[in-house]
C-alpha positions in Angstrom: -115.0 -100.2 95.8 -114.8 -102.1 92.5 -116.5 -101.6 89.3 -117.5 -104.1 87.0 -116.7 -104.4 83.2 -120.4 -103.3 82.6 -120.5 -100.3 84.7 -117.3 -99.1 83.7 -118.2 -99.4 80.1 -121.4 -97.4 81.2 -119.3 -94.8 83.3 -116.8 -94.3 80.0 -120.2 -94.1 77.9 -121.6 -91.3 80.0 -117.8 -89.6 80.3 -118.3 -89.3 76.5 -121.8 -87.9 76.5 -120.4 -85.3 78.9 -117.4 -84.6 77.0 -120.0 -83.8 73.9 -122.0 -81.6 75.8 -118.8 -79.8 76.9 -117.6 -79.5 73.2 -121.2 -78.5 72.3 -121.1 -76.1 75.1 -117.8 -74.3 73.9 -119.1 -73.5 70.8 -122.2 -71.9 72.4 -119.7 -69.7 74.5 -121.3 -71.2 77.7 -118.9 -73.5 79.6 -121.2 -74.4 82.2 -119.8 -78.0 82.4 -116.1 -78.7 82.1 -114.6 -82.4 81.8 -111.3 -83.2 82.9 -109.3 -86.6 82.5 -105.5 -87.8 82.6 -103.5 -91.1 82.8 -100.1 -91.9 83.8 -98.0 -94.7 83.1 -95.2 -95.8 85.1 -92.2 -97.7 84.7 -90.2 -98.0 88.4 -87.4 -100.1 89.5 -86.3 -100.7 93.2 -82.9 -102.1 94.4 -80.8 -101.8 97.8 -83.5 -101.6 100.2 -82.6 -102.8 103.7 -84.7 -103.9 106.1 -84.8 -103.1 110.0 -83.5 -106.6 110.6 -80.5 -106.2 108.4 -82.0 -108.3 105.6 -82.5 -106.9 102.0 -85.6 -106.9 100.2 -86.0 -108.0 96.8 -85.1 -105.7 93.8 -88.6 -105.0 91.9 -89.4 -103.9 89.0 -93.1 -102.8 88.3 -95.0 -101.5 85.5 -97.9 -99.3 86.9 -101.0 -96.8 85.8 -103.6 -94.0 87.0 -106.6 -92.7 85.2 -108.6 -90.1 86.6 -111.7 -88.6 85.3 -114.1 -85.8 86.4 -116.4 -82.6 85.6 -117.2 -79.5 86.9 -120.8 -77.6 86.9 -120.8 -73.8 87.3 -124.2 -72.7 86.9 -122.9 -69.0 87.5 -120.0 -67.1 87.7 -119.6 -67.6 91.6 -120.9 -71.3 92.5 -119.6 -74.6 91.1 -120.0 -78.4 91.8 -117.1 -80.7 91.2 -116.8 -84.6 91.1 -113.8 -86.8 90.2 -113.4 -90.6 90.1 -109.8 -92.2 89.9 -108.3 -95.9 89.6 -106.8 -97.0 93.1 -107.3 -99.0 96.3 -109.6 -96.8 98.1 -107.7 -97.8 101.5 -104.4 -96.4 100.1 -104.9 -92.7 99.6 -101.3 -92.1 99.3 -100.7 -94.0 96.1 -103.4 -94.5 93.4 -101.5 -96.2 90.9 -102.3 -99.5 90.2 -99.5 -102.6 89.0 -100.4 -104.4 86.0 -100.9 -108.3 87.3 -101.5 -107.1 90.7 -104.6 -108.9 91.7 -106.9 -108.1 88.5 -106.8 -109.0 85.0 -107.3 -107.7 81.5 -111.1 -108.7 81.6 -112.0 -108.5 85.4 -112.7 -105.1 87.7 -110.3 -102.4 88.1 -110.6 -100.8 91.7 -112.1 -97.1 91.2 -112.6 -94.8 94.1 -113.8 -90.9 94.1 -111.5 -88.1 95.6 -113.5 -85.3 94.7 -117.2 -84.2 95.6 -117.5 -80.7 96.4 -119.9 -77.4 96.5 -117.6 -74.4 95.9 -118.1 -70.7 95.8 -115.6 -67.9 94.6 -116.9 -64.4 94.9 -114.4 -61.5 94.7 -111.6 -62.0 97.0 -113.6 -65.0 98.7 -113.0 -68.8 98.1 -114.5 -71.7 100.1 -115.8 -75.3 99.4 -117.7 -77.9 101.1 -117.3 -81.8 100.6 -114.3 -83.7 99.3 -111.2 -82.3 97.9 -107.5 -82.4 97.2 -105.2 -80.4 99.6 -106.2 -76.5 98.9 -103.6 -75.1 100.8 -100.0 -73.3 99.4 -97.6 -76.3 99.2 -94.5 -76.9 96.6 -93.9 -80.6 97.3 -95.8 -83.5 98.5 -93.3 -84.6 101.0 -95.5 -83.3 103.9 -98.9 -84.0 102.2 -99.3 -86.2 99.1 -101.4 -84.6 96.1 -103.5 -87.6 96.3 -104.5 -87.7 99.7 -108.2 -86.1 99.9 -109.9 -84.6 102.6 -113.4 -84.2 103.8 -114.6 -81.2 105.3 -115.0 -77.2 105.2 -112.0 -74.8 103.6 -112.3 -70.9 103.5 -109.8 -68.6 102.3 -109.9 -64.6 101.3 -107.1 -62.4 99.8 -106.3 -58.5 99.7 -103.9 -56.3 98.1 -101.3 -54.4 100.3 -100.2 -51.1 99.1 -96.6 -51.5 100.0 -93.3 -51.6 98.4 -92.2 -55.2 99.8 -95.5 -57.2 99.4 -98.0 -57.5 97.1 -100.7 -59.6 98.3 -101.5 -61.3 101.4 -103.9 -64.4 101.6 -105.8 -66.1 104.7 -106.9 -69.7 104.3 -108.2 -72.4 107.2 -110.3 -75.1 107.2 -111.6 -78.3 109.5 -111.4 -81.7 107.9 -111.8 -85.4 108.4 -111.3 -88.4 106.3 -114.0 -90.7 105.5 -112.9 -94.6 105.1 -114.0 -97.9 106.1 -110.7 -98.7 107.8 -110.8 -96.8 111.0 -108.0 -94.5 110.7 -110.3 -91.7 111.7 -112.8 -92.2 114.5 -115.4 -89.9 116.2 -112.7 -87.9 118.0 -110.3 -87.6 114.9 -110.1 -84.1 113.0 -107.4 -81.7 111.3 -107.5 -78.2 111.5 -105.6 -75.9 109.5 -104.6 -72.3 109.4 -102.3 -70.7 106.7 -101.2 -67.6 105.9 -99.6 -66.6 102.3 -97.7 -63.5 101.5 -96.3 -62.5 98.0 -93.4 -60.1 97.7 -91.7 -58.1 95.0 -93.9 -58.9 92.1 -94.8 -62.5 93.5 -91.3 -63.4 92.9 -91.2 -64.4 96.6 -94.0 -66.5 98.5 -94.0 -67.2 102.1 -96.4 -69.3 103.8 -96.5 -70.1 107.6 -98.9 -72.7 108.1 -100.3 -74.5 111.3 -101.8 -78.0 111.3 -103.4 -79.6 114.4 -103.9 -83.2 114.0 -106.4 -84.7 116.5 -106.5 -88.4 118.1 -104.6 -89.6 115.1 -103.9 -93.4 115.1 -99.7 -94.5 115.3 -100.6 -97.3 112.6 -103.7 -96.3 109.9 -106.5 -98.6 109.0 -107.7 -99.9 112.1 -104.6 -101.4 113.6 -103.6 -98.8 115.9 -102.0 -99.4 119.5 -102.7 -95.8 120.9 -103.6 -92.7 119.5 -102.1 -89.0 119.9 -102.2 -85.4 118.7 -99.7 -83.2 116.1 -99.3 -79.8 116.4 -97.1 -78.9 113.5 -96.0 -75.4 112.6 -94.4 -75.1 108.9 -92.7 -72.0 107.6 -92.6 -72.7 103.8 -90.9 -70.3 101.2 -90.8 -70.2 97.5 -88.5 -67.6 95.4 -88.2 -67.3 91.7 -84.4 -66.3 91.3 -84.2 -66.0 87.7 -86.8 -65.6 85.1 -84.9 -66.3 81.9 -83.7 -69.0 82.4 -86.5 -69.9 85.2 -84.6 -71.0 88.2 -86.8 -71.6 91.6 -85.6 -72.3 95.2 -88.0 -73.9 97.7 -87.5 -74.3 101.4 -89.9 -75.9 104.1 -89.2 -76.1 107.7 -91.4 -78.3 110.1 -91.8 -78.2 113.9 -94.1 -80.5 116.0 -95.0 -78.7 119.1 -96.4 -81.6 121.0 -94.3 -83.0 124.0 -94.3 -86.5 124.0 -92.0 -87.2 127.3 -94.9 -88.3 129.0 -96.2 -90.5 126.4 -95.4 -94.3 127.5 -96.2 -95.9 124.0 -93.5 -93.7 122.2 -89.7 -95.0 122.3 -87.6 -92.9 124.1 -85.3 -92.4 120.8 -88.2 -91.1 119.0 -89.6 -88.6 121.5 -87.8 -85.6 120.2 -88.0 -86.8 116.7 -90.1 -83.7 115.7 -88.3 -81.6 113.1 -88.2 -81.3 109.4 -86.6 -79.5 106.4 -87.1 -79.8 102.7 -85.1 -77.7 100.3 -85.3 -77.7 96.5 -83.6 -75.9 93.3 -85.6 -76.3 90.0 -84.6 -75.2 86.6 -87.5 -74.8 84.2 -91.2 -75.5 84.1 -94.0 -77.5 82.3 -95.8 -74.3 81.1 -95.5 -75.3 77.4 -94.4 -77.7 74.6 -90.5 -78.4 74.4 -90.2 -76.9 78.0 -87.2 -79.3 79.9 -87.1 -79.4 83.9 -84.2 -80.2 86.0 -84.6 -80.7 89.9 -83.1 -81.7 93.3 -84.7 -82.2 96.1 -83.0 -82.9 99.8 -85.5 -83.9 102.9 -84.7 -84.8 106.4 -87.8 -85.6 108.3 -88.0 -87.2 111.7 -90.4 -89.3 112.8 -93.1 -87.1 114.2 -92.6 -83.8 111.5 -95.3 -85.3 109.6 -98.3 -87.6 109.8 -96.2 -90.5 107.9 -99.3 -92.0 106.4 -100.7 -88.5 104.8 -97.0 -87.9 103.1 -95.9 -88.8 99.5 -95.1 -92.0 98.9 -92.7 -92.0 96.2 -89.3 -92.1 97.8 -89.0 -95.3 99.4 -91.1 -98.8 99.6 -91.4 -99.0 103.6 -94.9 -99.6 104.8 -96.7 -101.2 107.5 -97.2 -104.5 106.5 -95.6 -105.9 109.5 -98.3 -104.9 111.5 -100.9 -105.8 109.1 -101.2 -103.0 106.9 -99.9 -103.8 103.3 -101.2 -100.5 101.8 -100.2 -97.6 103.6 -96.6 -96.2 103.8 -94.5 -94.5 106.6 -92.9 -91.9 105.0 -91.0 -90.1 107.8 -88.0 -91.1 109.7 -85.6 -90.6 106.8 -83.2 -88.4 105.1 -82.8 -88.7 101.1 -82.3 -86.9 97.8 -84.3 -86.8 94.7 -83.2 -85.8 91.4 -85.9 -85.4 88.8 -85.9 -84.3 84.9 -88.3 -83.8 82.4 -89.7 -82.9 79.2 -92.9 -81.7 78.0 -93.3 -83.5 74.5 -97.0 -81.8 73.4 -99.3 -79.6 75.2 -101.2 -82.8 76.7 -98.0 -85.2 77.1 -94.9 -85.0 79.2 -92.2 -87.4 80.4 -90.7 -87.4 84.1 -87.7 -89.3 85.2 -87.1 -89.4 89.2 -84.2 -91.1 91.2 -84.4 -91.2 95.0 -81.7 -92.2 97.2 -82.7 -92.8 101.0 -81.7 -93.9 104.7 -83.4 -93.9 107.8 -82.6 -91.5 110.7 -83.6 -93.8 113.9 -83.7 -97.4 113.3 -86.4 -99.8 114.5 -84.4 -102.5 114.7 -80.8 -103.8 114.6 -80.1 -102.0 111.0 -80.9 -98.7 109.4 -83.3 -99.1 106.6 -82.9 -97.7 103.1 -83.8 -97.6 99.6 -82.8 -96.8 95.9 -85.8 -96.2 93.5 -86.0 -94.9 89.9 -89.0 -93.8 88.2 -90.2 -92.8 84.3 -93.6 -91.4 84.3 -95.5 -90.9 80.9 -98.2 -88.5 81.8 -101.1 -87.4 79.3 -104.1 -85.0 80.1 -107.3 -84.4 77.8 
């Protein structure tokens, strides 16, 4: 949907009133309403991006931004209601960032959508919510599931302490979800089922989170342009280890395997039928916990075509999309291997810089040539 300047001004005024209420309640010690907001400003350069026919996309420089605002109301210690709005095209869940000069102007409307609206219960070791929310399961990157892809449904989780030398806690979580949109990506038969078990070891220096994802009746191309629908049954073995605390060094590993057999699917090309495995490894120095923190990280990715749902995964690494199939918004972010080098600096408690470099190459060509690409991004992030 689009919000007019008048409506946007009213929304901003309402947000200021909510924020004032928050301040007054914080002084009184109640804190029943909490306001949150953030803004991102991005400078991005793409180059050396080859198409499947062997020609190259034009090098591209963009200036982009994203704004989010939300509130959480807790009538008591165990229940809460949440809502959040963000800029971005509502048919493009993977990427809410808007390009300056892309179809709107200074005094015209900016596309705004809602990515959170839920009722949540947290009582002792139980946690659950109903409605629309961001991805609630344990993960350490966006290469399988973008942070911006919201899901609608029911989520439940519970945890318990374990009296053992080698394990601290164990958590169980699961849910049934769909994605509400106006473009036909999901139909009446589509759903997502997720089950995860997370164990924490050695004073929580190591976490292991095997996860099973079932995607039912998913389209080969999103937003109503599909040629056929099929299922994914993906098992993930994820782990994260704190190797050193001072300086802080963490290692990450994710393994993916789609258990579906596509041999009898006549729509899927033979060269892609067994492209069902994935690997993501990472090493990160530092974190963004306080002012003055510096972070340096490297991520290697190898994702075959059906190791993830390509229009739900991240939209950061490369500029491949479904424009040739009539969809200019959603990215196709599997069937590639690549490297990301990231560094960042936390200037203040609320302001940080992050620069990311991506180098990507396709695994199986869709035409005469393998696609590839290079990208560098500078992000300026501010939180209220």
